[in-house]
C-alpha positions in Angstrom: -49.4 -139.6 -150.3 -50.9 -137.8 -153.3 -50.0 -134.1 -153.8 -53.6 -132.8 -153.5 -54.1 -134.8 -150.2 -50.8 -133.4 -148.8 -51.9 -129.8 -149.6 -55.3 -130.3 -147.9 -53.8 -131.9 -144.8 -51.2 -129.1 -144.4 -53.9 -126.5 -144.9 -56.0 -128.3 -142.2 -53.0 -128.3 -139.8 -52.6 -124.5 -140.3 -56.3 -124.0 -139.6 -56.1 -126.2 -136.4 -53.0 -124.2 -135.3 -54.8 -120.9 -135.7 -57.8 -122.2 -133.8 -55.7 -123.2 -130.9 -53.7 -120.0 -130.9 -56.9 -117.9 -131.0 -58.5 -119.9 -128.2 -55.4 -119.4 -126.1 -55.3 -115.7 -126.8 -59.0 -115.3 -125.8 -58.5 -117.1 -122.5 -55.0 -115.7 -121.7 -56.0 -112.1 -122.3 -59.1 -112.4 -120.2 -57.2 -113.9 -117.3 -54.4 -111.4 -117.6 -56.8 -108.4 -117.6 -58.6 -109.8 -114.5 -55.3 -110.1 -112.7 -54.4 -106.6 -113.7 -57.5 -105.1 -112.2 -58.0 -107.5 -109.3 -54.5 -108.8 -108.6 -55.9 -112.3 -108.5 -56.6 -115.3 -110.7 -59.6 -116.4 -108.6 -62.3 -115.6 -111.2 -65.9 -115.6 -110.1 -68.1 -118.1 -111.9 -69.6 -115.5 -114.1 -66.2 -114.4 -115.4 -65.3 -118.1 -116.1 -68.5 -118.5 -118.1 -67.8 -115.4 -120.0 -64.3 -116.6 -121.0 -65.7 -120.0 -122.1 -68.5 -118.4 -124.1 -66.1 -115.9 -125.7 -63.9 -118.7 -126.8 -66.8 -120.6 -128.3 -68.3 -117.6 -130.1 -64.9 -116.7 -131.4 -64.4 -120.2 -132.9 -67.7 -119.9 -134.8 -67.3 -116.3 -135.8 -63.7 -116.6 -137.0 -64.5 -119.7 -138.9 -67.6 -118.2 -140.5 -65.5 -115.2 -141.8 -62.8 -117.5 -143.3 -60.1 -116.7 -140.7 -59.0 -120.3 -140.7 -58.5 -120.8 -144.4 -55.0 -121.4 -145.8 -53.3 -118.1 -146.6 -50.1 -119.1 -148.4 -49.2 -116.1 -150.6 -52.0 -113.9 -149.5 -51.5 -110.4 -147.9 -51.5 -110.1 -144.1 -53.6 -106.9 -144.4 -56.5 -109.0 -145.7 -56.2 -111.4 -142.7 -55.9 -108.5 -140.4 -59.2 -107.0 -141.5 -60.9 -110.4 -141.1 -59.5 -110.8 -137.6 -60.6 -107.3 -136.5 -64.1 -107.7 -137.8 -64.4 -111.2 -136.3 -63.2 -110.0 -132.9 -65.6 -107.0 -132.9 -68.5 -109.4 -133.7 -67.4 -111.8 -131.0 -67.4 -109.2 -128.2 -70.6 -107.6 -129.6 -72.3 -111.0 -129.3 -70.9 -111.4 -125.8 -72.2 -108.0 -124.7 -75.6 -108.7 -126.3 -75.9 -112.1 -124.5 -75.1 -110.4 -121.2 -77.8 -107.9 -121.9 -80.3 -110.6 -122.7 -79.5 -112.5 -119.6 -79.5 -109.3 -117.5 -76.1 -110.1 -116.2 -74.2 -107.1 -117.7 -73.9 -105.5 -114.3 -71.9 -108.5 -113.1 -68.9 -107.7 -115.2 -66.5 -104.8 -115.0 -66.7 -102.5 -118.0 -63.0 -101.8 -117.7 -62.3 -105.5 -117.7 -64.5 -106.1 -120.8 -62.8 -103.3 -122.8 -59.3 -104.4 -121.7 -60.2 -108.0 -122.6 -61.4 -107.0 -126.1 -58.3 -104.9 -126.8 -55.7 -107.2 -125.4 -57.2 -110.3 -127.1 -57.2 -108.5 -130.5 -53.5 -107.5 -130.0 -52.6 -111.0 -128.9 -54.4 -112.7 -131.8 -52.9 -110.4 -134.4 -49.4 -110.7 -132.9 -49.6 -114.5 -132.8 -50.8 -114.7 -136.4 -48.2 -112.3 -137.7 -45.5 -114.2 -135.9 -46.7 -117.5 -137.3 -46.6 -116.0 -140.8 -43.1 -114.8 -140.3 -41.9 -118.1 -138.9 -43.5 -120.1 -141.7 -42.2 -117.6 -144.3 -38.7 -118.0 -143.0 -39.0 -121.8 -143.0 -40.5 -121.8 -146.5 -37.7 -119.5 -147.7 -35.3 -122.2 -146.5 -37.1 -124.9 -148.5 -39.3 -126.3 -145.7 -42.7 -127.5 -146.9 -42.2 -126.0 -150.3 -44.7 -126.7 -153.1 -43.3 -127.7 -156.5 -44.8 -126.0 -159.5 -44.7 -126.5 -163.2 -45.6 -123.5 -165.4 -47.3 -124.2 -168.7 -46.0 -121.6 -171.1 -42.5 -120.0 -171.1 -43.5 -116.8 -172.9 -43.6 -113.3 -171.4 -46.5 -114.2 -169.1 -45.0 -117.4 -167.9 -41.6 -115.8 -167.2 -43.2 -112.9 -165.3 -45.1 -115.4 -163.1 -41.8 -117.4 -162.5 -39.9 -114.2 -161.6 -42.5 -113.1 -159.1 -42.5 -116.5 -157.4 -38.7 -116.7 -157.3 -38.4 -113.2 -155.8 -40.8 -114.2 -153.0 -39.3 -117.4 -151.6 -41.2 -117.0 -148.3 -44.4 -118.0 -150.1 -42.9 -121.5 -150.4 -43.7 -122.1 -154.1 -40.7 -123.5 -156.1 -40.8 -123.4 -159.9 -39.4 -126.7 -161.1 -39.6 -125.8 -164.8 -41.6 -124.7 -167.8 -43.7 -127.0 -170.0 -44.4 -125.9 -173.5 -44.9 -127.1 -177.1 -43.6 -123.8 -178.5 -40.6 -122.4 -176.8 -40.4 -118.6 -176.6 -37.7 -117.0 -178.8 -37.3 -114.0 -176.6 -36.4 -114.5 -173.0 -36.9 -112.0 -170.3 -34.4 -111.8 -167.4 -35.1 -114.2 -164.6 -33.4 -114.1 -161.2 -32.2 -117.7 -161.9 -32.5 -120.2 -164.7 -35.8 -122.1 -165.0 -35.5 -124.9 -167.6 -38.0 -126.1 -170.1 -38.5 -129.7 -168.9 -40.9 -131.1 -171.5 -43.9 -130.9 -173.7 -47.6 -130.7 -172.7 -48.2 -134.3 -173.8 -45.6 -135.4 -171.1 -47.3 -133.5 -168.3 -48.6 -136.5 -166.5 -45.2 -138.1 -166.4 -43.5 -134.8 -165.5 -45.8 -134.3 -162.5 -44.8 -137.7 -161.1 -41.1 -137.4 -162.0 -40.7 -134.0 -160.4 -43.2 -134.6 -157.6 -45.2 -131.6 -158.6 -48.0 -130.3 -156.4 -49.4 -127.6 -158.7 -49.5 -126.9 -162.4 -50.0 -123.2 -163.3 -51.2 -122.3 -166.8 -49.7 -119.1 -168.0 -50.7 -118.8 -171.6 -52.2 -115.9 -173.6 -56.0 -116.0 -173.8 -55.8 -116.8 -177.5 -54.4 -120.3 -176.7 -57.7 -121.7 -175.3 -57.1 -125.1 -177.1 -53.8 -125.5 -175.4 -55.4 -125.0 -172.0 -57.9 -127.8 -172.8 -54.9 -130.0 -173.8 -53.4 -129.4 -170.4 -56.5 -130.5 -168.6 -56.7 -133.7 -170.7 -53.1 -134.5 -170.1 -53.7 -134.2 -166.3 -57.0 -135.9 -166.1 -55.5 -138.8 -164.0 -53.3 -136.6 -161.9 -54.0 -135.2 -158.4 -52.0 -132.1 -159.0 -53.8 -128.8 -158.5 -54.3 -126.9 -161.7 -54.3 -123.1 -161.6 -54.7 -120.5 -164.4 -53.0 -117.1 -164.4 -55.1 -114.7 -166.5 -53.1 -112.8 -169.1 -53.8 -109.4 -167.4 -50.2 -108.1 -166.9 -50.7 -105.7 -169.8 -53.8 -104.1 -168.4 -54.0 -101.3 -165.9 -56.2 -103.1 -163.3 -58.4 -101.4 -160.8 -59.8 -103.6 -158.1 -59.8 -106.7 -160.3 -61.8 -109.6 -159.0 -63.7 -112.7 -160.0 -67.5 -112.8 -160.0 -70.2 -115.0 -161.5 -73.0 -113.9 -163.8 -75.6 -116.5 -164.9 -73.3 -119.3 -163.9 -70.4 -117.9 -165.9 -67.1 -117.0 -164.2 -66.3 -113.3 -165.0 -63.0 -111.4 -164.4 -63.5 -107.8 -163.5 -60.6 -106.0 -165.0 -61.8 -102.7 -163.5 -64.7 -102.2 -161.2 -66.0 -99.6 -158.8 -65.1 -100.8 -155.2 -67.2 -98.2 -153.4 -70.4 -98.1 -155.5 -71.5 -101.7 -155.1 -72.9 -103.9 -152.3 -72.1 -103.2 -148.7 -69.3 -100.7 -149.6 -71.8 -98.4 -151.3 -74.0 -98.5 -148.2 -71.1 -97.9 -145.9 -69.8 -95.0 -148.0 -73.3 -93.5 -148.2 -73.9 -93.6 -144.4 -70.4 -92.2 -143.8 -71.1 -89.2 -146.1 -74.6 -88.4 -144.8 -73.7 -88.7 -141.1 -70.4 -86.8 -141.3 -71.8 -84.1 -143.7 -74.8 -83.5 -141.3 -72.6 -83.3 -138.3 -70.0 -81.0 -140.0 -72.7 -78.7 -141.5 -74.3 -78.4 -138.0 -70.9 -77.5 -136.5 -69.8 -75.0 -139.2 -73.1 -73.3 -139.8 -72.0 -70.2 -137.8 -68.8 -70.0 -139.8 -70.7 -70.3 -143.1 -73.1 -67.6 -142.1 -70.2 -65.2 -141.3 -68.5 -66.1 -144.6 -71.7 -65.6 -146.5 -72.1 -62.1 -145.0 -68.5 -61.3 -145.7 -68.8 -62.3 -149.4 -72.0 -60.3 -149.8 -70.8 -57.2 -148.1 -67.4 -57.0 -149.8 -68.3 -57.4 -153.4 -71.4 -57.2 -155.7 -72.8 -60.5 -156.9 -74.2 -63.8 -155.4 -72.8 -65.4 -152.3 -72.4 -68.8 -153.9 -70.5 -69.7 -157.1 -71.9 -72.6 -159.0 -69.6 -74.5 -161.4 -70.4 -77.5 -163.5 -68.1 -80.4 -162.5 -68.0 -84.1 -163.4 -68.5 -86.8 -160.8 -69.5 -90.5 -160.6 -70.1 -92.3 -164.0 -69.2 -89.0 -165.8 -72.4 -87.3 -164.5 -72.3 -83.5 -164.4 -73.5 -81.5 -161.4 -73.3 -78.0 -160.1 -70.6 -77.8 -157.4 -71.0 -75.0 -154.8 -68.4 -72.7 -153.5 -68.4 -69.3 -151.7 -67.7 -66.8 -154.5 -64.0 -65.7 -154.2 -63.7 -64.0 -157.7 -65.4 -61.0 -159.2 -68.5 -61.8 -161.3 -66.7 -60.9 -164.5 -63.5 -62.9 -163.9 -64.3 -65.5 -166.6 -65.6 -63.2 -169.2 -62.7 -64.2 -171.5 -63.4 -67.9 -171.1 -62.1 -70.7 -169.0 -58.4 -71.6 -169.0 -56.6 -74.4 -167.2 -54.1 -73.2 -164.7 -55.4 -69.6 -164.7 -56.9 -69.5 -161.2 -54.0 -67.4 -159.8 -54.4 -64.8 -162.5 -58.1 -64.1 -162.0 -59.3 -61.1 -160.1 -60.5 -61.9 -156.6 -62.8 -60.2 -154.1 -61.3 -58.5 -151.0 -62.0 -61.7 -149.0 -61.5 -64.1 -151.9 -57.8 -64.6 -151.6 -58.2 -65.5 -147.9 -61.0 -68.0 -148.2 -59.3 -69.7 -151.2 -56.0 -70.0 -149.5 -57.6 -71.5 -146.4 -60.0 -73.6 -148.5 -63.0 -72.1 -146.7 -64.6 -71.4 -150.1 -65.1 -75.2 -150.3 -67.4 -75.5 -147.2 -70.7 -75.3 -149.2 -69.7 -78.6 -150.9 -71.0 -80.4 -147.8 -74.4 -79.4 -149.2 -73.4 -81.3 -152.4 -72.6 -84.3 -150.3 -76.0 -84.3 -148.6 -77.6 -84.0 -152.1 -75.7 -87.1 -153.2 -73.6 -85.3 -155.9 -70.3 -85.7 -154.0 -68.6 -87.7 -151.3 -66.6 -86.2 -148.4 -63.5 -88.2 -149.6 -62.8 -89.0 -153.2 -61.0 -87.7 -156.3 -61.5 -83.9 -156.8 -64.0 -83.2 -159.6 -62.9 -81.2 -162.7 -64.9 -79.0 -165.0 -66.6 -80.6 -168.0 -64.6 -78.8 -170.6 -61.3 -80.0 -169.0 -62.6 -83.6 -168.6 -63.3 -83.7 -172.3 -59.7 -82.6 -172.9 -57.8 -84.7 -170.3 -59.6 -88.0 -171.0 -57.7 -88.1 -174.3 -54.4 -87.0 -172.9 -53.9 -88.7 -169.6 -53.9 -92.5 -169.2 -56.5 -93.7 -166.7 -58.0 -90.3 -166.3 -61.7 -91.4 -166.6 -61.2 -94.2 -164.1 -61.3 -91.7 -161.3 -65.0 -91.2 -162.3 -65.8 -94.7 -161.2 -66.5 -93.3 -157.7 -68.1 -90.1 -156.5 -66.0 -86.9 -156.5 -64.8 -85.7 -153.1 -64.3 -82.5 -151.1 -60.9 -83.8 -150.1 -58.8 -86.8 -151.2 -55.6 -88.8 -151.1 -54.0 -86.6 -153.7 -54.9 -83.4 -151.9 -53.5 -84.3 -148.5 -50.3 -85.3 -150.3 -50.0 -81.9 -151.9 -51.4 -82.5 -155.4 -54.1 -79.9 -155.5 -54.9 -76.8 -157.4 -52.9 -76.4 -160.7 -50.4 -79.2 -159.9 -49.3 -82.1 -162.1 -52.4 -83.9 -163.3 -50.7 -87.2 -164.0 -49.5 -87.3 -160.4 -53.0 -86.4 -159.1 -54.5 -89.2 -161.1 -51.9 -91.6 -159.8 -52.9 -90.8 -156.2 -56.6 -90.8 -157.0 -56.4 -94.4 -158.5 -54.3 -95.5 -155.5 -57.1 -94.3 -153.3 -59.8 -96.1 -155.3 -57.7 -99.3 -155.4 -57.1 -99.3 -151.6 -60.3 -97.8 -150.4 -61.5 -98.6 -146.9 -63.5 -96.8 -144.2 -60.3 -96.4 -142.2 -58.5 -94.8 -145.2 -61.4 -92.3 -145.4 -61.1 -91.5 -141.7 -57.3 -91.0 -142.1 -57.8 -88.6 -145.0 -60.4 -86.6 -143.1 -58.1 -86.4 -140.1 -55.1 -85.3 -142.2 -57.2 -82.8 -144.0 -58.0 -81.1 -140.8 -54.4 -81.5 -139.7 -52.6 -80.1 -142.7 -54.9 -79.9 -145.7 -56.8 -76.6 -145.3 -53.9 -74.2 -145.8 -51.6 -75.1 -148.7 -49.4 -73.2 -151.2 -51.4 -74.8 -154.1 -54.8 -73.9 -152.7 -55.0 -70.6 -154.3 
């Protein structure tokens, strides 16, 4: 059996296994929930039809979202998100169909909710268990894929090291293939030999029963990559290319297509494009409107307190930098005297400035930040995102701190991942940037909700808030 055919057949068997597991989970959870509420397995006909329809809809929905593709080497979190979305859509369609057929009153709402929850838990548990079992077996050498790496330089050795350190993926490096052996060797967990030259690739694939050939060459060696393809023109081995991106600081790297050309995004804005931009915008507008409605009495009291305890305006406008380096006027309740910056602006000087009688309190409790929800409604800011900095400091820090400007690929926020982890005020900027970029790289709606919750839980009063 040819290598490519074997790979496809195994991928198909995994997909079939997942389909069967999901169908069993849908039916079993529905039956178990009915027994829990009714203490009987004697389902009325309508419930039986619902179970069958749910299984069929799940099959189509899960397949459409790619939940049955081969996932060797991919993260479980990615599969988890797909499964959750697919299950929500499945039960959403079930409920919608019951509404259209005017049969929704025939089903217990408690049973429907319990069925949805238990089916999701069962599907996720089964898939996670399958991953663990297959990972263990692959780590023992079962169903391993043999790989040749073209190029034994720094890139090739880094690729080999990562694969060797993750045996559960089931990808075994049989050796390097190169016409120019590297003079400097990096440390590998175990020895990987150079088994031959590129011109011998076709023979080596057969001799070592290779399933995949990975090209790990610098981008400057484009001609060598063509030689690899020519050498394998009669082989069924899968050819993969590892981009030489280890030296870059990547931010949401991805592949895309422009005018029919494959493009690698080394850095991109994950929240400001496509559906994510829409989700983020809706999140900001809805939450900001609700929050402003709830806190309007508090803001009125604070405005009166600021006005009555010191001369000057209620709000303090400060130029800050947000998305794409665009400047905007960020609003705060004024906590300092009107002449506090008469000698100029200095980084780290917030604690030395003269404050109003109520200023120290509203800054320590972050109540001075509440007007920024108005900035969110205007579109200048987001509720969650990297905290914005003053223009003068941005011009300084972008030359001093690696990756500093990457935080401006998204809208600035009222609160953020760095702030709930204690990096706020006049704290270490490099650590704050590290946390900001982590947030951008791992953004999701659920992460935003978590940050908002933790802000209310522990983020308002902090020693660095002054």
